[in-house]
C-alpha positions as CSV (number, residue, x, y, z in Angstrom):
1,M,-57.9,0.3,3.8
2,P,-61.6,1.2,3.4
3,G,-63.7,-0.5,0.7
4,L,-61.2,-3.2,-0.1
5,A,-61.8,-5.9,2.4
6,C,-64.7,-7.4,0.4
7,L,-63.0,-7.4,-3.0
8,R,-60.7,-10.4,-2.7
9,P,-58.4,-10.0,-5.7
10,I,-56.1,-12.7,-6.8
11,V,-52.4,-12.0,-6.3
12,I,-50.0,-13.5,-8.9
13,S,-46.3,-13.3,-8.8
14,G,-43.3,-14.9,-10.4
15,P,-39.7,-14.1,-11.5
16,S,-39.5,-11.1,-13.8
17,G,-38.3,-11.8,-17.3
18,R,-39.3,-15.0,-18.9
19,A,-41.3,-17.3,-16.5
20,G,-44.3,-16.9,-18.8
21,K,-46.4,-15.0,-16.3
22,S,-47.5,-12.2,-18.7
23,T,-48.3,-14.7,-21.6
24,L,-50.5,-16.7,-19.2
25,L,-52.3,-13.7,-17.8
26,N,-52.9,-12.2,-21.2
27,R,-54.5,-15.4,-22.3
28,L,-56.7,-15.5,-19.2
29,F,-57.9,-11.9,-19.9
30,D,-58.5,-12.7,-23.6
31,R,-60.6,-15.8,-22.7
32,H,-62.4,-14.2,-19.8
33,P,-62.7,-10.5,-20.4
34,H,-65.8,-10.1,-18.3
35,R,-64.6,-12.1,-15.4
36,F,-61.1,-10.8,-14.7
37,G,-59.4,-7.4,-14.8
38,F,-55.9,-6.2,-14.5
39,S,-54.9,-3.5,-12.0
40,V,-52.6,-1.1,-13.8
41,S,-49.6,-0.4,-11.6
42,H,-47.6,2.8,-11.3
43,T,-43.9,2.8,-12.1
44,T,-41.0,5.2,-12.4
45,R,-39.3,3.2,-15.2
46,L,-39.4,4.4,-18.7
47,P,-41.9,2.8,-21.1
48,R,-40.7,0.1,-23.4
49,Q,-41.5,0.0,-27.1
50,G,-45.2,-0.5,-27.6
51,E,-46.2,0.2,-24.0
52,E,-49.1,2.7,-23.5
53,N,-49.4,4.9,-20.5
54,G,-52.4,3.9,-18.5
55,K,-52.6,0.5,-20.1
56,A,-49.2,-1.3,-19.5
57,Y,-48.4,1.0,-16.5
58,H,-49.1,4.4,-15.2
59,F,-45.6,5.9,-16.0
60,V,-44.7,8.6,-13.4
61,T,-41.7,10.5,-12.1
62,R,-40.1,9.6,-8.8
63,E,-41.6,12.8,-7.3
64,E,-45.1,11.8,-8.4
65,F,-44.6,8.4,-7.0
66,A,-43.3,9.8,-3.7
67,Q,-46.4,12.0,-3.5
68,L,-48.7,9.0,-3.9
69,V,-46.8,7.2,-1.1
70,T,-47.3,10.2,1.3
71,Q,-51.0,10.1,0.3
72,N,-51.2,6.4,1.3
73,A,-52.5,5.7,-2.2
74,F,-50.8,2.3,-2.5
75,I,-51.8,-1.1,-1.3
76,E,-48.2,-2.1,-1.9
77,H,-45.1,-0.6,-3.5
78,A,-41.5,-1.8,-3.9
79,E,-38.2,-1.0,-5.7
80,F,-36.8,-3.4,-8.3
81,S,-33.7,-2.8,-10.5
82,G,-33.6,0.9,-9.5
83,N,-37.3,1.6,-10.4
84,L,-40.3,2.0,-8.2
85,Y,-43.5,0.0,-8.7
86,G,-46.8,0.1,-6.9
87,T,-50.5,-0.9,-6.9
88,T,-52.9,1.8,-5.9
89,I,-56.2,1.3,-4.1
90,A,-57.9,3.2,-6.9
91,A,-56.5,0.7,-9.5
92,V,-58.1,-2.3,-7.7
93,Q,-61.3,-0.4,-7.1
94,A,-61.6,0.5,-10.8
95,V,-61.6,-3.2,-11.7
96,A,-64.1,-4.1,-9.0
97,K,-66.5,-1.4,-10.2
98,D,-66.6,-3.2,-13.5
99,G,-67.8,-6.3,-11.7
100,K,-64.5,-8.2,-12.3
101,I,-62.1,-10.0,-10.1
102,C,-58.9,-8.0,-9.9
103,I,-55.6,-9.7,-10.7
104,L,-52.6,-8.2,-9.0
105,D,-49.3,-9.0,-10.7
106,I,-46.7,-8.1,-8.1
107,D,-43.3,-9.2,-6.8
108,M,-42.2,-10.8,-3.5
109,Q,-42.0,-7.5,-1.6
110,G,-45.5,-6.7,-2.9
111,V,-46.8,-10.1,-1.8
112,E,-45.4,-9.5,1.7
113,S,-47.2,-6.1,1.8
114,V,-50.5,-7.4,0.6
115,K,-50.3,-10.2,3.3
116,K,-50.4,-7.4,5.9
117,T,-53.7,-5.9,4.5
118,E,-57.3,-7.1,5.0
119,L,-57.6,-8.1,1.4
120,N,-57.6,-11.9,2.3
121,A,-56.3,-12.6,-1.2
122,P,-55.1,-16.0,-2.5
123,F,-51.5,-16.0,-3.7
124,L,-50.4,-17.8,-6.8
125,F,-46.8,-18.2,-8.0
126,I,-45.8,-18.8,-11.7
127,A,-42.4,-20.5,-11.7
128,P,-40.0,-21.4,-14.5
129,P,-39.0,-25.1,-14.8
130,S,-35.6,-24.1,-13.3
131,I,-33.2,-21.2,-12.8
132,Q,-31.1,-22.6,-15.7
133,E,-34.2,-22.5,-18.0
134,L,-35.0,-19.0,-16.9
135,E,-31.4,-17.9,-17.7
136,R,-31.7,-19.5,-21.1
137,R,-35.0,-17.7,-21.9
138,L,-33.5,-14.4,-20.7
139,R,-30.4,-14.8,-22.9
140,Q,-32.6,-15.8,-25.9
141,R,-34.6,-12.6,-25.5
142,G,-31.4,-10.7,-26.4
143,T,-32.5,-7.4,-24.6
144,E,-30.7,-7.9,-21.3
145,T,-27.2,-6.9,-20.2
146,Q,-25.1,-9.4,-18.3
147,E,-25.6,-7.3,-15.1
148,S,-29.4,-7.3,-15.7
149,I,-29.5,-11.1,-16.2
150,R,-27.5,-11.6,-13.0
151,S,-29.8,-9.3,-11.1
152,R,-32.9,-11.0,-12.4
153,L,-31.6,-14.5,-11.6
154,D,-30.6,-13.5,-8.1
155,Q,-34.1,-12.1,-7.4
156,A,-35.7,-15.1,-9.1
157,R,-33.8,-17.5,-6.7
158,K,-35.1,-15.5,-3.7
159,E,-38.7,-15.5,-5.0
160,M,-38.7,-19.2,-5.8
161,D,-37.3,-20.0,-2.3
162,Y,-40.0,-17.8,-0.8
163,A,-42.7,-19.6,-2.8
164,R,-41.4,-23.1,-1.9
165,Q,-41.3,-22.1,1.8
166,G,-45.1,-21.5,1.8
167,G,-45.3,-17.8,0.7
168,H,-48.0,-18.7,-1.8
169,D,-51.2,-20.8,-1.8
170,K,-50.3,-22.5,-5.1
171,I,-47.3,-22.8,-7.4
172,I,-47.7,-23.4,-11.1
173,V,-44.5,-24.6,-12.8
174,N,-44.5,-23.4,-16.5
175,H,-42.9,-26.5,-18.1
176,D,-45.6,-26.4,-20.9
177,L,-47.5,-23.2,-21.7
178,E,-50.8,-25.0,-22.4
179,L,-50.8,-27.1,-19.3
180,A,-49.7,-24.1,-17.2
181,Y,-52.6,-22.1,-18.6
182,Q,-55.1,-24.8,-17.9
183,E,-53.9,-24.9,-14.3
184,L,-54.0,-21.1,-14.0
185,E,-57.5,-20.9,-15.5
186,K,-58.9,-23.6,-13.2
187,Y,-57.4,-21.9,-10.1
188,C,-58.7,-18.5,-11.0
189,L,-62.2,-19.7,-12.0
190,G,-62.3,-21.6,-8.7
191,E,-61.4,-18.4,-6.8
192,M,-64.1,-16.5,-8.7
193,K,-66.7,-18.9,-7.5
194,S,-65.6,-18.5,-3.9
195,N,-66.0,-14.8,-4.3
196,N,-69.7,-15.1,-5.2
C-alpha cells in the first residue's frame, strides 16, 4: 500500500445506530477543523434524507464498487445489512494532503482489515453504556424495523465483545456525551502529537 505507511490515521469504530459515535466525531471536526479530517467512504446503500454524495458517502452501485475492489482501491471493505462499505486509499490520501490526521470510521471487519496493513493506526472503540441502552436509543429513533434493530443489536454484541477482548487500543463508554467527548478529544490530540 504505497504512500500510506507514514500517515498513521486514527481508526474509530463502534456499534452502528446510536452509540453516539457520529455526534462525537462531528464535534471533534467542528472544534479542530485544521487538525482532523474525515475519510469519505464508498457505499452501495441509498442516501438518507439530507446526505450529500461525496460528503456523507460516495454513493455507488454494486458494479462500481466491485470495479474498485478489482482495482485494489480499498484499504478495507465490508458488507453490513446487505450493503457494501469501503475506505479507499485515495480518500485517506486526500485528508493527508490537507495536512490533517485522517479519522477512519469503520466497523469490526474494517478494523480487522486495517490491522493487516502497514498503517500502524491506533484503534478506538466508542461503546454505548449497555446493549439495553443501545436498544432503547434505537427504538427511540423510530426509523428502524424490528428486524433491523435485531440485526444491529446482534452486530453490536459481536463488536463490543471484540473490543473487550483487546481488539482496540482504547474503549470510550458513552454514558455522558460531554465526558465521552473530552476523552475522545484528549486521545486524538495525543495521537496527533505522536504523529509529529
